[in-house]
All heavy atoms as a GROMACS GRO file, in nm:
protein
  621
    1MET      N    1   8.054  17.492  15.153
    1MET     CA    2   8.190  17.445  15.164
    1MET      C    3   8.276  17.512  15.056
    1MET      O    4   8.235  17.521  14.941
    1MET     CB    5   8.194  17.294  15.148
    1MET     CG    6   8.330  17.236  15.162
    1MET     SD    7   8.320  17.056  15.166
    1MET     CE    8   8.488  17.017  15.153
    2VAL      N    9   8.394  17.557  15.094
    2VAL     CA   10   8.483  17.626  15.002
    2VAL      C   11   8.563  17.523  14.924
    2VAL      O   12   8.614  17.426  14.979
    2VAL     CB   13   8.580  17.718  15.080
    2VAL    CG1   14   8.680  17.782  14.988
    2VAL    CG2   15   8.502  17.822  15.157
    3SER      N   16   8.574  17.545  14.794
    3SER     CA   17   8.653  17.457  14.708
    3SER      C   18   8.800  17.498  14.719
    3SER      O   19   8.833  17.617  14.711
    3SER     CB   20   8.606  17.470  14.564
    3SER     OG   21   8.686  17.390  14.481
    4VAL      N   22   8.886  17.399  14.739
    4VAL     CA   23   9.030  17.425  14.753
    4VAL      C   24   9.102  17.348  14.644
    4VAL      O   25   9.074  17.230  14.621
    4VAL     CB   26   9.080  17.380  14.892
    4VAL    CG1   27   9.229  17.402  14.905
    4VAL    CG2   28   9.006  17.452  15.002
    5SER      N   29   9.194  17.414  14.577
    5SER     CA   30   9.274  17.347  14.474
    5SER      C   31   9.365  17.244  14.538
    5SER      O   32   9.389  17.245  14.660
    5SER     CB   33   9.358  17.449  14.398
    5SER     OG   34   9.459  17.502  14.485
    6ARG      N   35   9.416  17.155  14.456
    6ARG     CA   36   9.509  17.053  14.507
    6ARG      C   37   9.631  17.118  14.571
    6ARG      O   38   9.671  17.079  14.680
    6ARG     CB   39   9.551  16.959  14.395
    6ARG     CG   40   9.648  16.852  14.439
    6ARG     CD   41   9.672  16.749  14.329
    6ARG     NE   42   9.780  16.660  14.359
    6ARG     CZ   43   9.776  16.559  14.444
    6ARG    NH1   44   9.665  16.535  14.511
    6ARG    NH2   45   9.880  16.482  14.464
    7SER      N   46   9.688  17.219  14.506
    7SER     CA   47   9.805  17.285  14.564
    7SER      C   48   9.769  17.358  14.692
    7SER      O   49   9.849  17.361  14.787
    7SER     CB   50   9.870  17.381  14.463
    7SER     OG   51   9.780  17.484  14.429
    8GLY      N   52   9.649  17.413  14.698
    8GLY     CA   53   9.604  17.478  14.820
    8GLY      C   54   9.587  17.379  14.933
    8GLY      O   55   9.623  17.406  15.048
    9LEU      N   56   9.531  17.263  14.900
    9LEU     CA   57   9.514  17.158  15.000
    9LEU      C   58   9.649  17.110  15.052
    9LEU      O   59   9.668  17.093  15.172
    9LEU     CB   60   9.434  17.041  14.942
    9LEU     CG   61   9.416  16.920  15.034
    9LEU    CD1   62   9.343  16.959  15.162
    9LEU    CD2   63   9.345  16.809  14.961
   10LEU      N   64   9.744  17.090  14.960
   10LEU     CA   65   9.877  17.046  15.002
   10LEU      C   66   9.943  17.149  15.092
   10LEU      O   67  10.009  17.114  15.190
   10LEU     CB   68   9.964  17.015  14.880
   10LEU     CG   69   9.918  16.897  14.794
   10LEU    CD1   70  10.009  16.881  14.673
   10LEU    CD2   71   9.913  16.768  14.875
   11ALA      N   72   9.924  17.276  15.060
   11ALA     CA   73   9.980  17.383  15.144
   11ALA      C   74   9.916  17.383  15.283
   11ALA      O   75   9.985  17.401  15.384
   11ALA     CB   76   9.962  17.519  15.076
   12LEU      N   77   9.785  17.361  15.288
   12LEU     CA   78   9.717  17.353  15.418
   12LEU      C   79   9.768  17.235  15.500
   12LEU      O   80   9.790  17.246  15.622
   12LEU     CB   81   9.566  17.341  15.398
   12LEU     CG   82   9.494  17.466  15.348
   12LEU    CD1   83   9.349  17.433  15.310
   12LEU    CD2   84   9.498  17.576  15.452
   13LEU      N   85   9.786  17.122  15.434
   13LEU     CA   86   9.840  17.004  15.504
   13LEU      C   87   9.982  17.031  15.554
   13LEU      O   88  10.018  16.991  15.665
   13LEU     CB   89   9.837  16.882  15.413
   13LEU     CG   90   9.698  16.830  15.377
   13LEU    CD1   91   9.707  16.723  15.269
   13LEU    CD2   92   9.625  16.779  15.499
   14ALA      N   93  10.063  17.098  15.473
   14ALA     CA   94  10.198  17.133  15.514
   14ALA      C   95  10.195  17.224  15.637
   14ALA      O   96  10.275  17.207  15.730
   14ALA     CB   97  10.274  17.199  15.399
   15ASP      N   98  10.102  17.318  15.637
   15ASP     CA   99  10.087  17.407  15.753
   15ASP      C  100  10.052  17.327  15.879
   15ASP      O  101  10.101  17.356  15.988
   15ASP     CB  102   9.979  17.512  15.728
   15ASP     CG  103  10.020  17.616  15.625
   15ASP    OD1  104  10.140  17.625  15.592
   15ASP    OD2  105   9.930  17.687  15.575
   16GLU      N  106   9.965  17.228  15.864
   16GLU     CA  107   9.928  17.144  15.978
   16GLU      C  108  10.049  17.065  16.029
   16GLU      O  109  10.068  17.049  16.150
   16GLU     CB  110   9.815  17.049  15.940
   16GLU     CG  111   9.682  17.118  15.924
   16GLU     CD  112   9.636  17.187  16.051
   16GLU    OE1  113   9.644  17.127  16.161
   16GLU    OE2  114   9.591  17.303  16.042
   17LEU      N  115  10.132  17.017  15.937
   17LEU     CA  116  10.253  16.946  15.979
   17LEU      C  117  10.350  17.040  16.051
   17LEU      O  118  10.414  17.001  16.148
   17LEU     CB  119  10.321  16.881  15.858
   17LEU     CG  120  10.249  16.759  15.803
   17LEU    CD1  121  10.306  16.720  15.668
   17LEU    CD2  122  10.258  16.643  15.901
   18ASP      N  123  10.359  17.165  16.004
   18ASP     CA  124  10.442  17.264  16.074
   18ASP      C  125  10.390  17.288  16.215
   18ASP      O  126  10.469  17.299  16.310
   18ASP     CB  127  10.446  17.396  15.997
   18ASP     CG  128  10.530  17.389  15.871
   18ASP    OD1  129  10.617  17.300  15.860
   18ASP    OD2  130  10.507  17.474  15.783
   19ALA      N  131  10.258  17.296  16.229
   19ALA     CA  132  10.199  17.316  16.362
   19ALA      C  133  10.226  17.195  16.451
   19ALA      O  134  10.257  17.211  16.570
   19ALA     CB  135  10.049  17.341  16.349
   20ALA      N  136  10.215  17.076  16.395
   20ALA     CA  137  10.244  16.955  16.474
   20ALA      C  138  10.390  16.954  16.517
   20ALA      O  139  10.421  16.920  16.632
   20ALA     CB  140  10.211  16.830  16.391
   21ARG      N  141  10.480  16.993  16.427
   21ARG     CA  142  10.620  16.997  16.464
   21ARG      C  143  10.644  17.096  16.576
   21ARG      O  144  10.719  17.068  16.671
   21ARG     CB  145  10.709  17.033  16.345
   21ARG     CG  146  10.855  17.032  16.388
   21ARG     CD  147  10.951  17.070  16.286
   21ARG     NE  148  11.086  17.046  16.342
   21ARG     CZ  149  11.194  17.057  16.272
   21ARG    NH1  150  11.189  17.087  16.146
   21ARG    NH2  151  11.311  17.037  16.330
   22ALA      N  152  10.581  17.211  16.568
   22ALA     CA  153  10.597  17.311  16.674
   22ALA      C  154  10.550  17.256  16.808
   22ALA      O  155  10.615  17.277  16.912
   22ALA     CB  156  10.521  17.439  16.639
   23GLN      N  157  10.439  17.183  16.809
   23GLN     CA  158  10.390  17.123  16.932
   23GLN      C  159  10.487  17.017  16.984
   23GLN      O  160  10.512  17.009  17.106
   23GLN     CB  161  10.252  17.061  16.911
   23GLN     CG  162  10.142  17.163  16.896
   23GLN     CD  163  10.008  17.099  16.871
   23GLN    OE1  164   9.995  17.000  16.800
   23GLN    NE2  165   9.905  17.155  16.932
   24LEU      N  166  10.539  16.935  16.895
   24LEU     CA  167  10.636  16.833  16.937
   24LEU      C  168  10.762  16.898  16.994
   24LEU      O  169  10.816  16.852  17.095
   24LEU     CB  170  10.672  16.741  16.820
   24LEU     CG  171  10.562  16.648  16.773
   24LEU    CD1  172  10.600  16.584  16.639
   24LEU    CD2  173  10.536  16.540  16.878
   25ASP      N  174  10.810  17.003  16.928
   25ASP     CA  175  10.928  17.074  16.977
   25ASP      C  176  10.904  17.134  17.115
   25ASP      O  177  10.989  17.123  17.204
   25ASP     CB  178  10.970  17.184  16.879
   25ASP     CG  179  11.034  17.131  16.752
   25ASP    OD1  180  11.070  17.012  16.746
   25ASP    OD2  181  11.047  17.211  16.656
   26ALA      N  182  10.787  17.196  17.133
   26ALA     CA  183  10.755  17.256  17.263
   26ALA      C  184  10.747  17.149  17.371
   26ALA      O  185  10.797  17.169  17.483
   26ALA     CB  186  10.624  17.334  17.254
   27LEU      N  187  10.686  17.037  17.339
   27LEU     CA  188  10.677  16.927  17.435
   27LEU      C  189  10.816  16.876  17.470
   27LEU      O  190  10.848  16.856  17.588
   27LEU     CB  191  10.590  16.814  17.379
   27LEU     CG  192  10.581  16.688  17.464
   27LEU    CD1  193  10.522  16.718  17.602
   27LEU    CD2  194  10.498  16.583  17.391
   28GLY      N  195  10.897  16.854  17.369
   28GLY     CA  196  11.034  16.806  17.394
   28GLY      C  197  11.114  16.901  17.481
   28GLY      O  198  11.184  16.859  17.573
   29LEU      N  199  11.103  17.031  17.453
   29LEU     CA  200  11.176  17.130  17.533
   29LEU      C  201  11.126  17.132  17.677
   29LEU      O  202  11.206  17.140  17.772
   29LEU     CB  203  11.163  17.268  17.471
   29LEU     CG  204  11.242  17.289  17.341
   29LEU    CD1  205  11.206  17.424  17.278
   29LEU    CD2  206  11.391  17.279  17.366
   30ALA      N  207  10.995  17.124  17.694
   30ALA     CA  208  10.939  17.125  17.831
   30ALA      C  209  10.986  17.002  17.908
   30ALA      O  210  11.024  17.013  18.026
   30ALA     CB  211  10.786  17.128  17.824
   31LEU      N  212  10.987  16.888  17.844
   31LEU     CA  213  11.030  16.766  17.913
   31LEU      C  214  11.181  16.767  17.938
   31LEU      O  215  11.227  16.719  18.042
   31LEU     CB  216  10.991  16.643  17.831
   31LEU     CG  217  10.840  16.620  17.817
   31LEU    CD1  218  10.814  16.504  17.720
   31LEU    CD2  219  10.776  16.594  17.951
   32ALA      N  220  11.256  16.822  17.845
   32ALA     CA  221  11.402  16.826  17.860
   32ALA      C  222  11.445  16.922  17.970
   32ALA      O  223  11.557  16.912  18.022
   32ALA     CB  224  11.468  16.864  17.728
   33ASP      N  225  11.358  17.016  18.007
   33ASP     CA  226  11.391  17.109  18.116
   33ASP      C  227  11.406  17.037  18.250
   33ASP      O  228  11.471  17.088  18.340
   33ASP     CB  229  11.284  17.217  18.129
   33ASP     CG  230  11.308  17.334  18.036
   33ASP    OD1  231  11.419  17.343  17.979
   33ASP    OD2  232  11.216  17.415  18.019
   34ASP      N  233  11.346  16.922  18.261
   34ASP     CA  234  11.360  16.840  18.382
   34ASP      C  235  11.476  16.744  18.358
   34ASP      O  236  11.463  16.644  18.286
   34ASP     CB  237  11.229  16.763  18.408
   34ASP     CG  238  11.234  16.677  18.532
   34ASP    OD1  239  11.343  16.629  18.571
   34ASP    OD2  240  11.126  16.655  18.590
   35ALA      N  241  11.592  16.776  18.414
   35ALA     CA  242  11.714  16.701  18.387
   35ALA      C  243  11.700  16.553  18.420
   35ALA      O  244  11.748  16.468  18.344
   35ALA     CB  245  11.831  16.762  18.464
   36GLU      N  246  11.637  16.520  18.529
   36GLU     CA  247  11.621  16.380  18.567
   36GLU      C  248  11.530  16.306  18.469
   36GLU      O  249  11.559  16.194  18.427
   36GLU     CB  250  11.566  16.369  18.710
   36GLU     CG  251  11.552  16.226  18.761
   36GLU     CD  252  11.683  16.147  18.761
   36GLU    OE1  253  11.792  16.207  18.772
   36GLU    OE2  254  11.676  16.023  18.748
   37LEU      N  255  11.419  16.370  18.433
   37LEU     CA  256  11.330  16.310  18.334
   37LEU      C  257  11.402  16.293  18.200
   37LEU      O  258  11.391  16.188  18.137
   37LEU     CB  259  11.206  16.397  18.316
   37LEU     CG  260  11.101  16.339  18.221
   37LEU    CD1  261  10.962  16.362  18.276
   37LEU    CD2  262  11.115  16.395  18.083
   38ALA      N  263  11.475  16.394  18.159
   38ALA     CA  264  11.548  16.388  18.032
   38ALA      C  265  11.650  16.275  18.035
   38ALA      O  266  11.667  16.204  17.935
   38ALA     CB  267  11.616  16.521  18.004
   39ARG      N  268  11.717  16.256  18.146
   39ARG     CA  269  11.815  16.149  18.157
   39ARG      C  270  11.748  16.012  18.144
   39ARG      O  271  11.797  15.924  18.075
   39ARG     CB  272  11.889  16.158  18.290
   39ARG     CG  273  12.002  16.055  18.306
   39ARG     CD  274  12.057  16.050  18.446
   39ARG     NE  275  11.959  16.005  18.545
   39ARG     CZ  276  11.916  15.879  18.559
   39ARG    NH1  277  11.958  15.785  18.478
   39ARG    NH2  278  11.829  15.846  18.652
   40ARG      N  279  11.634  15.998  18.209
   40ARG     CA  280  11.564  15.869  18.208
   40ARG      C  281  11.495  15.839  18.074
   40ARG      O  282  11.471  15.724  18.042
   40ARG     CB  283  11.458  15.864  18.319
   40ARG     CG  284  11.515  15.850  18.458
   40ARG     CD  285  11.408  15.818  18.563
   40ARG     NE  286  11.277  15.875  18.539
   40ARG     CZ  287  11.232  15.990  18.592
   40ARG    NH1  288  11.309  16.062  18.671
   40ARG    NH2  289  11.111  16.033  18.566
   41HIS      N  290  11.463  15.944  18.001
   41HIS     CA  291  11.384  15.925  17.879
   41HIS      C  292  11.450  15.986  17.755
   41HIS      O  293  11.382  16.036  17.665
   41HIS     CB  294  11.244  15.986  17.899
   41HIS     CG  295  11.169  15.921  18.008
   41HIS    ND1  296  11.111  15.797  17.997
   41HIS    CD2  297  11.142  15.963  18.135
   41HIS    CE1  298  11.051  15.765  18.109
   41HIS    NE2  299  11.070  15.864  18.196
   42LEU      N  300  11.580  15.975  17.748
   42LEU     CA  301  11.654  16.032  17.636
   42LEU      C  302  11.608  15.973  17.502
   42LEU      O  303  11.587  16.046  17.405
   42LEU     CB  304  11.805  16.009  17.654
   42LEU     CG  305  11.893  16.066  17.544
   42LEU    CD1  306  11.876  16.217  17.534
   42LEU    CD2  307  12.038  16.030  17.569
   43ILE      N  308  11.589  15.844  17.496
   43ILE     CA  309  11.546  15.778  17.371
   43ILE      C  310  11.409  15.832  17.328
   43ILE      O  311  11.387  15.861  17.210
   43ILE     CB  312  11.539  15.624  17.389
   43ILE    CG1  313  11.675  15.568  17.430
   43ILE    CG2  314  11.484  15.557  17.265
   43ILE    CD1  315  11.782  15.581  17.326
   44GLU      N  316  11.319  15.847  17.422
   44GLU     CA  317  11.184  15.897  17.391
   44GLU      C  318  11.189  16.043  17.345
   44GLU      O  319  11.117  16.082  17.252
   44GLU     CB  320  11.091  15.882  17.511
   44GLU     CG  321  11.058  15.738  17.544
   44GLU     CD  322  11.166  15.664  17.626
   44GLU    OE1  323  11.266  15.728  17.667
   44GLU    OE2  324  11.148  15.544  17.649
   45LEU      N  325  11.275  16.123  17.407
   45LEU     CA  326  11.290  16.262  17.364
   45LEU      C  327  11.348  16.270  17.224
   45LEU      O  328  11.308  16.355  17.143
   45LEU     CB  329  11.377  16.339  17.464
   45LEU     CG  330  11.311  16.369  17.598
   45LEU    CD1  331  11.413  16.423  17.697
   45LEU    CD2  332  11.195  16.464  17.582
   46GLN      N  333  11.441  16.181  17.193
   46GLN     CA  334  11.496  16.176  17.058
   46GLN      C  335  11.389  16.134  16.958
   46GLN      O  336  11.386  16.184  16.845
   46GLN     CB  337  11.616  16.081  17.052
   46GLN     CG  338  11.738  16.136  17.123
   46GLN     CD  339  11.851  16.034  17.132
   46GLN    OE1  340  11.830  15.914  17.131
   46GLN    NE2  341  11.972  16.086  17.142
   47ALA      N  342  11.299  16.046  16.998
   47ALA     CA  343  11.189  16.003  16.911
   47ALA      C  344  11.095  16.121  16.882
   47ALA      O  345  11.047  16.136  16.769
   47ALA     CB  346  11.112  15.887  16.973
   48LEU      N  347  11.070  16.205  16.982
   48LEU     CA  348  10.988  16.325  16.960
   48LEU      C  349  11.056  16.416  16.857
   48LEU      O  350  10.990  16.470  16.766
   48LEU     CB  351  10.968  16.404  17.089
   48LEU     CG  352  10.866  16.351  17.188
   48LEU    CD1  353  10.868  16.435  17.315
   48LEU    CD2  354  10.727  16.351  17.127
   49ASP      N  355  11.186  16.433  16.871
   49ASP     CA  356  11.261  16.517  16.778
   49ASP      C  357  11.255  16.458  16.637
   49ASP      O  358  11.234  16.530  16.539
   49ASP     CB  359  11.406  16.532  16.824
   49ASP     CG  360  11.485  16.621  16.731
   49ASP    OD1  361  11.444  16.737  16.710
   49ASP    OD2  362  11.587  16.574  16.676
   50HIS      N  363  11.270  16.327  16.626
   50HIS     CA  364  11.266  16.262  16.495
   50HIS      C  365  11.127  16.279  16.432
   50HIS      O  366  11.116  16.305  16.311
   50HIS     CB  367  11.303  16.114  16.508
   50HIS     CG  368  11.310  16.045  16.376
   50HIS    ND1  369  11.411  16.066  16.286
   50HIS    CD2  370  11.225  15.957  16.318
   50HIS    CE1  371  11.390  15.992  16.179
   50HIS    NE2  372  11.277  15.925  16.195
   51ALA      N  373  11.022  16.266  16.511
   51ALA     CA  374  10.887  16.284  16.459
   51ALA      C  375  10.869  16.427  16.405
   51ALA      O  376  10.808  16.447  16.299
   51ALA     CB  377  10.784  16.254  16.566
   52GLY      N  378  10.924  16.522  16.476
   52GLY     CA  379  10.918  16.661  16.429
   52GLY      C  380  10.994  16.681  16.300
   52GLY      O  381  10.949  16.752  16.209
   53GLN      N  382  11.110  16.617  16.288
   53GLN     CA  383  11.188  16.626  16.164
   53GLN      C  384  11.112  16.563  16.047
   53GLN      O  385  11.117  16.615  15.935
   53GLN     CB  386  11.322  16.556  16.182
   53GLN     CG  387  11.417  16.628  16.274
   53GLN     CD  388  11.545  16.550  16.294
   53GLN    OE1  389  11.592  16.481  16.204
   53GLN    NE2  390  11.602  16.560  16.413
   54ARG      N  391  11.043  16.453  16.073
   54ARG     CA  392  10.964  16.390  15.968
   54ARG      C  393  10.853  16.484  15.923
   54ARG      O  394  10.826  16.498  15.803
   54ARG     CB  395  10.905  16.259  16.016
   54ARG     CG  396  11.012  16.151  16.033
   54ARG     CD  397  10.954  16.026  16.090
   54ARG     NE  398  10.890  15.950  15.982
   54ARG     CZ  399  10.839  15.830  15.997
   54ARG    NH1  400  10.840  15.773  16.116
   54ARG    NH2  401  10.785  15.768  15.896
   55CYS      N  402  10.787  16.548  16.018
   55CYS     CA  403  10.681  16.644  15.983
   55CYS      C  404  10.738  16.755  15.894
   55CYS      O  405  10.677  16.792  15.793
   55CYS     CB  406  10.621  16.705  16.109
   55CYS     SG  407  10.516  16.595  16.204
   56ALA      N  408  10.853  16.808  15.931
   56ALA     CA  409  10.914  16.916  15.855
   56ALA      C  410  10.952  16.871  15.715
   56ALA      O  411  10.929  16.944  15.617
   56ALA     CB  412  11.037  16.970  15.929
   57ALA      N  413  11.010  16.753  15.702
   57ALA     CA  414  11.051  16.702  15.571
   57ALA      C  415  10.930  16.681  15.480
   57ALA      O  416  10.932  16.716  15.362
   57ALA     CB  417  11.128  16.572  15.587
   58ILE      N  418  10.823  16.628  15.536
   58ILE     CA  419  10.702  16.605  15.456
   58ILE      C  420  10.639  16.739  15.417
   58ILE      O  421  10.591  16.754  15.304
   58ILE     CB  422  10.604  16.515  15.532
   58ILE    CG1  423  10.667  16.375  15.548
   58ILE    CG2  424  10.470  16.506  15.460
   58ILE    CD1  425  10.594  16.286  15.646
   59ALA      N  426  10.641  16.837  15.506
   59ALA     CA  427  10.586  16.969  15.474
   59ALA      C  428  10.661  17.031  15.357
   59ALA      O  429  10.599  17.091  15.268
   59ALA     CB  430  10.591  17.060  15.597
   60VAL      N  431  10.792  17.016  15.354
   60VAL     CA  432  10.872  17.068  15.243
   60VAL      C  433  10.830  17.001  15.112
   60VAL      O  434  10.813  17.068  15.009
   60VAL     CB  435  11.023  17.048  15.269
   60VAL    CG1  436  11.105  17.072  15.144
   60VAL    CG2  437  11.069  17.139  15.381
   61ILE      N  438  10.811  16.871  15.116
   61ILE     CA  439  10.769  16.797  14.995
   61ILE      C  440  10.632  16.844  14.949
   61ILE      O  441  10.610  16.866  14.829
   61ILE     CB  442  10.769  16.645  15.022
   61ILE    CG1  443  10.912  16.596  15.044
   61ILE    CG2  444  10.702  16.570  14.908
   61ILE    CD1  445  10.922  16.456  15.102
   62LEU      N  446  10.540  16.862  15.042
   62LEU     CA  447  10.405  16.905  15.005
   62LEU      C  448  10.403  17.044  14.943
   62LEU      O  449  10.318  17.073  14.858
   62LEU     CB  450  10.314  16.903  15.128
   62LEU     CG  451  10.281  16.764  15.184
   62LEU    CD1  452  10.201  16.777  15.313
   62LEU    CD2  453  10.205  16.681  15.082
   63ARG      N  454  10.496  17.130  14.982
   63ARG     CA  455  10.501  17.267  14.930
   63ARG      C  456  10.581  17.279  14.800
   63ARG      O  457  10.574  17.382  14.733
   63ARG     CB  458  10.563  17.360  15.033
   63ARG     CG  459  10.474  17.389  15.150
   63ARG     CD  460  10.532  17.501  15.236
   63ARG     NE  461  10.444  17.526  15.347
   63ARG     CZ  462  10.466  17.482  15.471
   63ARG    NH1  463  10.574  17.413  15.501
   63ARG    NH2  464  10.379  17.508  15.567
   64ALA      N  465  10.656  17.179  14.766
   64ALA     CA  466  10.748  17.188  14.652
   64ALA      C  467  10.674  17.191  14.519
   64ALA      O  468  10.571  17.125  14.502
   64ALA     CB  469  10.844  17.069  14.654
   65ASP      N  470  10.727  17.267  14.426
   65ASP     CA  471  10.673  17.267  14.289
   65ASP      C  472  10.697  17.132  14.223
   65ASP      O  473  10.614  17.084  14.147
   65ASP     CB  474  10.738  17.378  14.206
   65ASP     CG  475  10.695  17.517  14.251
   65ASP    OD1  476  10.582  17.530  14.302
   65ASP    OD2  477  10.775  17.609  14.236
   66ASP      N  478  10.812  17.072  14.253
   66ASP     CA  479  10.845  16.939  14.200
   66ASP      C  480  10.854  16.844  14.318
   66ASP      O  481  10.960  16.828  14.379
   66ASP     CB  482  10.978  16.944  14.123
   66ASP     CG  483  11.015  16.813  14.058
   66ASP    OD1  484  10.954  16.709  14.091
   66ASP    OD2  485  11.107  16.813  13.973
   67SER      N  486  10.742  16.783  14.352
   67SER     CA  487  10.739  16.698  14.472
   67SER      C  488  10.829  16.576  14.459
   67SER      O  489  10.886  16.530  14.557
   67SER     CB  490  10.596  16.656  14.505
   67SER     OG  491  10.538  16.586  14.398
   68HIS      N  492  10.844  16.524  14.337
   68HIS     CA  493  10.932  16.408  14.319
   68HIS      C  494  11.077  16.446  14.351
   68HIS      O  495  11.145  16.375  14.426
   68HIS     CB  496  10.921  16.352  14.178
   68HIS     CG  497  11.006  16.232  14.156
   68HIS    ND1  498  10.977  16.111  14.214
   68HIS    CD2  499  11.120  16.214  14.086
   68HIS    CE1  500  11.069  16.022  14.180
   68HIS    NE2  501  11.157  16.083  14.103
   69ALA      N  502  11.124  16.556  14.299
   69ALA     CA  503  11.260  16.602  14.327
   69ALA      C  504  11.277  16.632  14.476
   69ALA      O  505  11.379  16.597  14.535
   69ALA     CB  506  11.294  16.726  14.244
   70ALA      N  507  11.177  16.695  14.535
   70ALA     CA  508  11.184  16.726  14.679
   70ALA      C  509  11.190  16.598  14.761
   70ALA      O  510  11.259  16.591  14.862
   70ALA     CB  511  11.065  16.811  14.720
   71THR      N  512  11.118  16.496  14.717
   71THR     CA  513  11.120  16.368  14.787
   71THR      C  514  11.258  16.304  14.778
   71THR      O  515  11.310  16.252  14.876
   71THR     CB  516  11.013  16.273  14.729
   71THR    OG1  517  10.885  16.337  14.741
   71THR    CG2  518  11.009  16.142  14.802
   72LEU      N  519  11.318  16.312  14.662
   72LEU     CA  520  11.452  16.255  14.645
   72LEU      C  521  11.555  16.329  14.729
   72LEU      O  522  11.655  16.270  14.772
   72LEU     CB  523  11.493  16.258  14.498
   72LEU     CG  524  11.412  16.168  14.406
   72LEU    CD1  525  11.454  16.188  14.261
   72LEU    CD2  526  11.424  16.022  14.446
   73ASP      N  527  11.531  16.458  14.754
   73ASP     CA  528  11.622  16.539  14.837
   73ASP      C  529  11.589  16.534  14.984
   73ASP      O  530  11.655  16.598  15.065
   73ASP     CB  531  11.619  16.685  14.790
   73ASP     CG  532  11.683  16.705  14.654
   73ASP    OD1  533  11.764  16.620  14.614
   73ASP    OD2  534  11.650  16.805  14.588
   74ALA      N  535  11.485  16.458  15.021
   74ALA     CA  536  11.442  16.454  15.161
   74ALA      C  537  11.557  16.408  15.250
   74ALA      O  538  11.626  16.311  15.218
   74ALA     CB  539  11.323  16.359  15.177
   75PRO      N  540  11.579  16.479  15.362
   75PRO     CA  541  11.691  16.446  15.449
   75PRO      C  542  11.669  16.321  15.534
   75PRO      O  543  11.763  16.272  15.595
   75PRO     CB  544  11.702  16.569  15.539
   75PRO     CG  545  11.564  16.625  15.542
   75PRO     CD  546  11.505  16.596  15.408
   76LEU      N  547  11.549  16.268  15.535
   76LEU     CA  548  11.522  16.153  15.621
   76LEU      C  549  11.536  16.022  15.545
   76LEU      O  550  11.477  16.005  15.439
   76LEU     CB  551  11.382  16.164  15.683
   76LEU     CG  552  11.367  16.283  15.777
   76LEU    CD1  553  11.222  16.296  15.819
   76LEU    CD2  554  11.456  16.266  15.898
   77GLU      N  555  11.612  15.934  15.599
   77GLU     CA  556  11.634  15.806  15.536
   77GLU      C  557  11.506  15.725  15.519
   77GLU      O  558  11.494  15.648  15.424
   77GLU     CB  559  11.738  15.725  15.615
   77GLU     CG  560  11.878  15.782  15.605
   77GLU     CD  561  11.928  15.792  15.461
   77GLU    OE1  562  11.910  15.695  15.384
   77GLU    OE2  563  11.983  15.897  15.426
   78SER      N  564  11.410  15.740  15.609
   78SER     CA  565  11.287  15.662  15.596
   78SER      C  566  11.213  15.696  15.468
   78SER      O  567  11.154  15.608  15.404
   78SER     CB  568  11.196  15.685  15.717
   78SER     OG  569  11.159  15.820  15.727
   79ILE      N  570  11.217  15.821  15.428
   79ILE     CA  571  11.152  15.861  15.302
   79ILE      C  572  11.234  15.813  15.184
   79ILE      O  573  11.182  15.754  15.089
   79ILE     CB  574  11.131  16.015  15.298
   79ILE    CG1  575  11.033  16.057  15.406
   79ILE    CG2  576  11.083  16.059  15.159
   79ILE    CD1  577  11.022  16.207  15.424
   80ALA      N  578  11.363  15.837  15.189
   80ALA     CA  579  11.451  15.798  15.079
   80ALA      C  580  11.449  15.646  15.059
   80ALA      O  581  11.448  15.598  14.946
   80ALA     CB  582  11.593  15.846  15.106
   81ALA      N  583  11.447  15.572  15.168
   81ALA     CA  584  11.449  15.426  15.159
   81ALA      C  585  11.324  15.373  15.088
   81ALA      O  586  11.331  15.278  15.011
   81ALA     CB  587  11.461  15.364  15.297
   82ARG      N  588  11.213  15.435  15.114
   82ARG     CA  589  11.088  15.391  15.051
   82ARG      C  590  11.089  15.415  14.901
   82ARG      O  591  11.016  15.352  14.826
   82ARG     CB  592  10.968  15.459  15.115
   82ARG     CG  593  10.945  15.408  15.255
   82ARG     CD  594  10.826  15.474  15.318
   82ARG     NE  595  10.818  15.432  15.457
   82ARG     CZ  596  10.744  15.490  15.547
   82ARG    NH1  597  10.670  15.593  15.514
   82ARG    NH2  598  10.743  15.447  15.670
   83LEU      N  599  11.171  15.510  14.858
   83LEU     CA  600  11.181  15.542  14.715
   83LEU      C  601  11.296  15.467  14.649
   83LEU      O  602  11.323  15.487  14.531
   83LEU     CB  603  11.197  15.691  14.696
   83LEU     CG  604  11.078  15.773  14.742
   83LEU    CD1  605  11.112  15.919  14.738
   83LEU    CD2  606  10.959  15.744  14.653
   84GLY      N  607  11.367  15.386  14.725
   84GLY     CA  608  11.477  15.309  14.670
   84GLY      C  609  11.601  15.388  14.642
   84GLY      O  610  11.685  15.349  14.564
   85ARG      N  611  11.615  15.500  14.710
   85ARG     CA  612  11.735  15.583  14.689
   85ARG      C  613  11.850  15.525  14.766
   85ARG      O  614  11.846  15.467  14.865
   85ARG     CB  615  11.706  15.726  14.735
   85ARG     CG  616  11.826  15.818  14.722
   85ARG     CD  617  11.791  15.958  14.752
   85ARG     NE  618  11.758  15.972  14.895
   85ARG     CZ  619  11.771  16.083  14.962
   85ARG    NH1  620  11.818  16.190  14.904
   85ARG    NH2  621  11.738  16.091  15.087
   0.00000   0.00000   0.00000
């Protein structure tokens, strides 16, 4: 087994979150291509987009040199709210 530093592990996890976001984006786009489905499931499509945004925000935090500062700058209210911002 290969030993990975903490920063290396965080970078790998950030990469996985980027991959998850790409999959969510692709799924959302494929579903949105069906106008009737998109009309009926707009809330669910927005939830997919929000999940992707959360993945991206967390990936940025994991890659940051100063994770605390990156967390405070996180664009998502769910992260900021948990920190009392």
